[in-house]
Every structure is written in structure tokens, then in C-alpha cells.
N, C-alpha and C positions, 0 to 999 in steps of 0.2 A: 701345806702352806696355803693360807688365805690372805689375799691383799686386795685393796680397792684400786680401781682404775678410773674413778670418777663416778659420782652419784648418778644412778643407783646401782652400778655394776661392781660386782666382786669376782675375783678369780680364785678358784680352788684347784690347786695342783696336788695330786696324790699318786701313789703307786698302786697300780692294779694288782690285787692279791693273787690273781691267777697267772697273768702273763708277766708280772713284775715290771711292766712298762710304765713310764710316767704318763699320766693322763691330765689333760688341761680341760677344766670344766668351768665355763662362764656361769655365774649366778646372776640371773636377770629377772626383773619383774614382768614375766611374760604371762599372757592370758592362758587359762586352761582351755581345753578343747570345747567344753560345754559352754564357754562364754565367747567363743569366736563369732557366734551369730551377732553379738553386740558390736564387735569390731566391724563386721560387714555392714551393719546398719549405719554406723558412724561414718564409714568410708563413702557410702552412697550419699549421705547428707553433705559431707565435705565436697564431693564432686559437684553437687548442685550449687554450692555456695562459692566455690573458688572461681575467680576470673582466669580464663586460660591465658590472657595476655598480661597477667600480673608479673611484675619484675621485682625481685628482692636483691638488696645489696649485699646480704650476707646470710649464712645459714641460720644465725641467731635471729635475724629479722623474720625469716620464713617460719621458724619454729614458734616465735611469739604470735605471729599471725594465725597459725594453725591452732595454737592453744586458745586464742580468742574465739575462734569458730567453735572449738570443742565446748567451751563454756555456754555457747548459745544452743548447742545441740543436746548436751547432756546435763542432767540435773542430779546432784548428789542426794542420796537417800539412804535409808537403813538397809534396803535390799535392792538387788539388781533386777530390773524388768523392763520390757519394751512396751510402751503405751502408744496410743494412736498418734499423738502429737509430740511426744517427747520420749527420751530414753532416760531411765532412772538407774543409777548405779551406786553401789556402796563406795565409800572413800578408797579402800584398797584397789578396787577394780578401776576407779577413775585414774589413779596413778599409773596403773598398768596400761590403760588406754593411752595416756599421754606418752608413755615410753614406746609403745607399739607404733603410734603415729609418727613419733620422732624418727625411729629407726627406718620405717618404710618410706616416709615422705621427705625426710631431711638427711638422715644418716645413710648407713651402708647395709641396712637389713641385718641378716644373721652375722655379718662381719663386724658389726659395731664394737663388740668387746675387744676384738683383735686390733682394730684401728686405734682404739683408745689406750690400749696397754702399751706403756713405754718400753716394756721389756721384749716386745715382739719385733723381730727384724724382718722376717719373711712370712707370707701366708701362702700355703700350697694346696691347691685342689687338683688332684690328678685324675678325677673322674667321679663317678657315682660312689658315695661312701663318705667316710670321715674327712674332715679338713685337717691338714697338718701344719705345724708352725715351727719356725726357727726361733727359739727363746734364748735371750742373752745369757741366762743363768743355767737353764736346764737342757739346752741344746734342742735337738729335734724331738718334738712331742706330738702325740695324737690328741685330737680334741673330741669332745662328745657332740660337737656340732656336725650334722650330717646332711648331705643332699641325697635323698633316698632313691630317686628315679632319674632316668635320663631326661624326662620331660621337665621335672622340677629343676634339674641342673641347667637345662637350656633356657628355661624361663628366667632363672636368676642371672645367667650370663648375659642374656639380652638386656635385662634391666641394668646391669653394670655398664654395658657398652653405651646405653642411652645416657647414663649418668655422666660419662666422660665425653659425651657429644660425638661418639664415633660408632653408630649402630652397626652391629655385627650381622653377617648374613652368610649363607652358603656361598654366595658369589665373592664375598669379602670376609673370609673366615679367620684371618689373623690380624690382631690389633695390638699396637703398643700405644699406651696413652698414660695420662696422669689423672689420678683421682683428685677431687676438690681439696683434700688436705696436702697434696703434693706427692703422695706415694705413687710409685710407678707400677703399672699393671700391664701384664701381657695376657692376651686372651686367644685361645685356639678353639674355634667353634665347629662342631659337627663331627660325626663318625667317619666321614669320607677322608678327613685329614688327620684324625686322631683315633686310633683303633679302639681306645677305651672311652671314646666320646669326648665331649667338650671338657676343657680344663682351663685353669687360670693360675697365675702366680703374681703376687703383690710384693714389691720391695718397699718396705716402710720408709717414709721420709721423716727424718729427725727434725722436729719443730725447732729445737735449739741445737745447733751443731756443737760438736766437741771442740774445745779450745786446744791449742798446742800444749798448754800446761796440763790439761787432762790426759792428753796422749802420753806425756812424760810420766804422769802419775800412774797410769795404767800399764806402763812399761812398753808401749808400742815403739817408742824410740827413747833414747837418752837425751838429757839436756844438752850434751855436747853435740850430738847429731843435729838437734834443733838449732843450736847456736851456729853451727856450720851452714845450715840452710838459710838462716837469718842473714848472715853476711852475704851469701851468694845472691839472695833475692834483692837485697839493697843495692847490689852491684849489677843488677839486671841480667842475671844468668838464667838460661832456660833449663827447667827442671821437669822431668816426667816421673810420675809415680806408676810403677809397673807391678803387675802381679796377676794372679788368677781371679776368677769370679769369687765374690764375697770375701776378699782379702782386706777390705777396708781402704781401697785406693782413694775413693771420693772423699771419705772422711779425712784422710791425711791431706789431700789436696786442699780441702776447705780450711783446714787448720793452719796450713802454712801460708795461706793468702794474707793472714794478719801480719806477716813480716814485710809485706810490700809497703813502701812508704805511703802515708795517708794522702799525700798530694797527687798520687798517681792516677791517671785515667785508665780504667780497666774495661776491656770488652770481653765478655764471656759468651761462648757459643756452645749450645748443648742440644741434643735430641730431646731429652727430658730434663727440665730444670731441677738440678740436684745440688750444684755447687753453691756454697755460701760465700759471699764476699762482703766484708764489713764497710768497704769504702763508699763514700757519698758519690763520687764521680765514677759510677759503674753503669755500663750499658749491658743489659742482659738480653741476649738474642736466642731464640729457640727455633729449631727446624720446623717447617710446616710441610707435612707429607702430601697434602692435597689442598685444593682450594675449598670453597664453601660447599660445593657438591662433592659427593663421594667419588664420582667418576672424573672429576676435574683435575687431570694429571698436570695440566699446564699451570695450575695454581700452586704447585709444590715449590718450596724453597729449601734447598739442600744445605748441608753443613759446608760443602765446598763453596757455594755461592755466598753464604754468610761470612766465611773466612776471607774471601776475596774482598767483600765489602768492608770488612773490619780494617783492612790495610789502608783504606781511604778515610777512616775515621780518626786517624792519628792517635792511636792508643799508646800508652806507655807500656802496658803489659796486655798480652792476649791469653785468655784461658779457654781451652777447648775441653769440654766435658770428657770426651773419649775419642781418640783417633783410631779409626779402623780402616779407612779407605783412601780415596784420592785426595781428601782434604789434608792428609799427612804431607803430601808433596808441597801444598801451599803453605803449610805450617813451617816447613823448612825454608821456603823462600822468605817467609816473614822473619825468621831468625837471621837469615843472611842480610836482611836490610836493617838489622838492629833492633827488632822487636822481640823481647823475651817471650817465650811461649811456655805456658804451664799446661800440663794435660795428664790424663791417665791413659794407660796402654796395657793391652793383654799380652804379657810375655813373662816367662818365668826366669829368664837369665839374660845377660848381655848378648850372648850368642843368638838366642831366639829373637831378641829385640832387633838386632841388626839384620837378621835373616828376613824378618817381616818388613823392615823399613826399605830394604834394597830390592825387594821383589814386588810383583804385581799384588795389589793395585796401587801401592804407595809409590814404588819406583824412585826412591831417593838415590841419586848418584853416590857411590861409595865414598868419594872424596868430600862429600857434603855432610856426612853423618856427624862430624865433629861440631856442627852448629848446635847440636844438642849437647849441653854442657854436663848435665848430671842425670843419671837414671837411678831412681830409688826402687828397690825390689822388696815387696811386702808379701806376707803370706799369713794364713791361719795356721798356727803351730799347735800341735797336740800337747797338752799338759798332762803328763803321766800321773801326777798327784791327784788332780781333780777329775781327770778323764774328759775334760772339756777342751775347747780350742780357744787360743788367745792370739790376737793379731800382733805381729812383730815385723819390724823392718829387718829384713835378712841381710841386706848390704846396700851401701851407697857407693856408686861408681862414677868416676870422672871419665868422660869419653875423650880420648886424646886424638883419634883420627885413624885414617887408613894408610898403611904402608904398602905402596904399589910393588916395591921390590920383593917383599915377603908375602904380599897378598894377604895381609893380616890386619885386623883392627886392634889397636892398642887402647887399653883403659887401665885406670888405677882404682883398686878397691880401697876407698879411704876409711870406710867403717864396715865392720862385719859383726853379725850376731853370734854370740856364744850360747848355744842351747843348754850346755851343762850348767853354767852359772846364771843363765837368763840375763846376760848383760851385753854390752856393746864394746868392741875393741876398736880403738882409733889407730888405724894403720897408716893414716896419712900425715902423721906428725913429722914435719920437715920434708915430706915428699909429695905434698899435694900440688899438682900442676896448677890448679885454678888459684890457690892461695899464693903460691910462690912465684909463678911465672905470668899470671894474668892480672889478678887483683893487685898484687904488689906493684906491677908496672903502672896500672891505672892510678894508683895512689902515690906514685913517684918514689917508691921504696926500692932499695937495692942492698945487696950484701947483707951485713949484719942487721940492717933495719927491718928485714923481712920478719924477724923475730916478733916485731910489734903486732903483726897480724895474728899470730898464734896467741900472744898475750891477750889480745882483744877477744879472740875466740873463747878462751877459758873464762874471761871476764863476763862475756855474754852468757855463757853456760851457768855461771854462778848467779847472775841476775835471775835467770829462769828458775833456778833452784830456790832462791830467796822468795820469788813470787809464789811458788808452790808451798813453801813453808809458811808463808803469810796467809795462805788460803785464797789467793787470787787465782781462781780457776774458771769462773764463768766466762763464756765466750766473749761477751761484750765488755766485761770488766777487764779481761786480758787485752782486748783491742784498745781500750782507753789508756791502759798503762803503756802499751807498746807505742801508741801515738805520742804520749808524753815523753817517752824515752827518745823518740825520733826528734823531738823538738829540743830537748835539753842536752842530748848527747850521752854516750855510753858511760863515760867517766863519772859524771854527776849522778846519773841514775844508779850506778853500781854502789856508790858510797851511801846513797839514800836508802836503798833496800837493805844493804848490809847493816846500816845503823838501826833500822827498824827491827831487823831480826835479832840483833844483839840486845836491844832494849827489851824485846819480848821474850827471848828464849835463853839469853845468857851468852857468855863468851865461847862456850863449847860448840855452838851451832856452826861457826865458821870452819872449825876442824872437821866436823861431820860432813859438811857439804864438799869441802876440798877432798876429803877421803873418798867421797862418792864419785866425783867426776875425775879424780886424779889431779896431780899437780903438774904444772908446766915449769920445766927447769930450763 
């Protein structure tokens, strides 16, 4: 397989004939060894001409500036040679020089193809040797890009750490930071803390987040699950997305934020900025580990401090990128005071979630756990047909509370994933505590009228299916449509999308969609 990832880079993925392993090979316009002397001369000339105090507003501006200097230093000719006052290169070498300078001075060096490839999720360097990748289609793959010696690896890691503004050293060997494109990087430096030597891991940042319609399209959740979350978020319920590493928690969290009413004020707090929020009235706060100086511990601003400050900013919703420590206790205090909190959390089941919440360092009182309304559990599920992994919501649970007499926590599993049919079962039909006993009361419904909530749930599910059928999948397009629905109401929106689908696909489309989500009787 060969595919482009942006001029002039191509990716060639093939199966190694000996090992039968999948190999990832970037095809780049790199200079050959006999022409590296040209690059060294150019870099020396650039160093003489660049003002150390120069400030650039973007990487594009910096690249254009460097290309301008390159035109002053290098002259295009029929053959490549170094003269006394100028460097003459042939056109192919000139283009390779431009690419080398971009990668080394503006981009990410040897990592540039991986950063530009939209199919790459993670970049892994475990030490000296080849770099490994997590590919969205091919899974774990080995690359032909290598760091051959410990000295070469250390030099590259020092350069990476300087790029993110957190110089690594033997005194400060572990760094968590964000690359200029938003990707998250973890660096461990030196053989004294890593027996195989320095290493790094990059979690790629999606430039355009997946929409809730795309998650439905890819099977991460059903339209009925999404519709359920839609109602809950409109009614200011607290929802946490739980799961293990690389299960897609942040992707799901970002997608469901589009269900929050457009007029809401949102404050998000993260260690590394990853969550996408489409709202205009959004305050995005990020943890600061230290002050300006590397040793300035007093300049640190923790998630705990930011969460306390957020309560004084009068938000409608609070989003915490990931809860791991004492900030979890403050999050529950926020929920108690009427602030819905959305977050991600590392736990594989309701039992593990409650165990972590009620013990050190979070220490939430058992009787307060029910301030969290819903826990979504998500995982990477192995697909036996393809041999690859796909992300699925395993279950959605309503937290009812703690029963002191039995010393047990009660919860209702309203949705569960069926791996045999790769679909989702709605177990909460007529038994959902949040829909029947909480939201119904908030809406003034009782008795037989509670049925209206379930009718609306299925209607919202159909709207999402109609949007998918109409090709409304882009994150911002979905947001615009959901904002319009919020203004005109569910009933009017339902009839509009239904009419559009009937006109485009014919009368059978309604039966197909109802068969997909099930009928409410």
C-alpha cells in the first residue's frame, strides 16, 4: 500500500518477505550521504543570517522566512557544487534541501512523516533501534526509521524536549508535554532511569475531532445510546467516560460535548489539552507543572487548584480531562452544588470505579458517589474477522447510590454491548432511574406521561440516524445542526430530517431506520 500524507511525503506499507511482519516505510526527499556536506554549509550560512531574537507567529511564517534565506544562499544550476561565495545545486537537490531544512528547523525531524500521517495514533521509541507505530488500519507496525546509537537517540530527545520548551536532563529525566501540533509526548531520559536508555511515546492529537455521528457510523455506540446521552446532557447530568488506556475515552468525551446546549458556559481543565469543545463560551485551562524556571516549584498550578477556581467562574458545565487524584474529591463537591461534571477515568467496571473513588487519594464518601449520574465503560474490542481492534462502548450505567444496610452500591445497566452481533441492547426501557424518576420529575411528568420521555428518546435516535443517512458527519457540521435543533425543538427537527430523507431515499428509509434502532411500543 502506498498513500500520500502531504507533499512531498508518501508512505509505503508492505509485508516483510522474511519475517512476514508489516513494515512502515516513509518515502521522503532526503539528501544522500555524499550531499550532506551541502546541507552543513547551508546550515552554517543560515546560522549567520538568522536573528536569535526573531519571533514567528506560526510555523508557516517561519518556514517562509527560512525559504527566503535559502534563496539568498543557494543558486540553482545544472550540477551541485560549493563555490567560494555561493552554493550551486541542481533543482532536485534544491527541493531536498528545502525539505531537510523544514524538518530540522520547523518540523519534527525524522518524526515528520508520522506526525503528518492521519492514520497514526501513537509513536513509540523504546530505545536504540527502530521506531514503532500504532496504525489505525494495520495496528502495531515497525518502521524503517531508526535511531542507531544511544548518543544519536539522546541528541534527538534533547532536541524534542527543547521543541516543547521543557529541556530534559539527568536531574529532570521525565517530561510530559505537548508538541506544537497538540500531540502529547512523554520522555524518559538516560540509562539511570531506563535500562534500555532514553525513550519517548507520542499520543497523536486529532486536528479534527470525530463527531458523535461518526462514532455511530463506526459502531462505537448506537444512535439510541447517543440519544440517551443527549437527553441527559441537556438536563445537566454528570457523565464520566471510563476505560483502560487507548480505549477512546477522550474521543467519546469530545464527541458528546456537542450535546451540551450552545448557550452553556463551559470550563475545561486538563493536564494536556486534548478535549474539543465547540461552544463559543468556553474557558480552557491547563495545568502548569512549574513556573518559568525548571526548579520553580512554587509556580506550579495543579488540577486541584484549577478545579477550585472553576467553581468561582460560574460555569454551566465543568469538563475535567482525566480525574486521577485529589481533584476527584473537588469534582464531587462541584456536582453536589449543581455543576454537572464530565470527565474520563481509568476503570474497567463499576466496581473498580467505586473502589478508586472511595479510597485514597480521591476519598469520596460512599454516600456521595451517586452525585455521579452515569458511567460509560469503553474498550478496544478484538475483531476476529479482521484481527484488529475496534473501540466499543461496553455498557452504560446509572449510579443509584450506596445502601448502608447492605453495604452495597446500586446501579442500573441501561445499555450493554453484544459482541456476537456487534450491537447494543437497551436494558433500561421502562426501568431507567434517571429518565423515570429524575428527568420526568424535572419535566413535571408522572404516571403514564413518563412514556413521553421514551418516545422522545427514540425520536432523537431517529434524528441522529437521519443525519448519518444524509451524510452530516463532519464535527462542525454536526454541531451546527445540533445547535439548530436546540433552537427549533425536537419535534420540528424530526419532521424536517425525516422529510429530507424521504425525498432523497424514498419511503423505505423510515422502515430501515426504525428496524435498526428498534420500535418503541
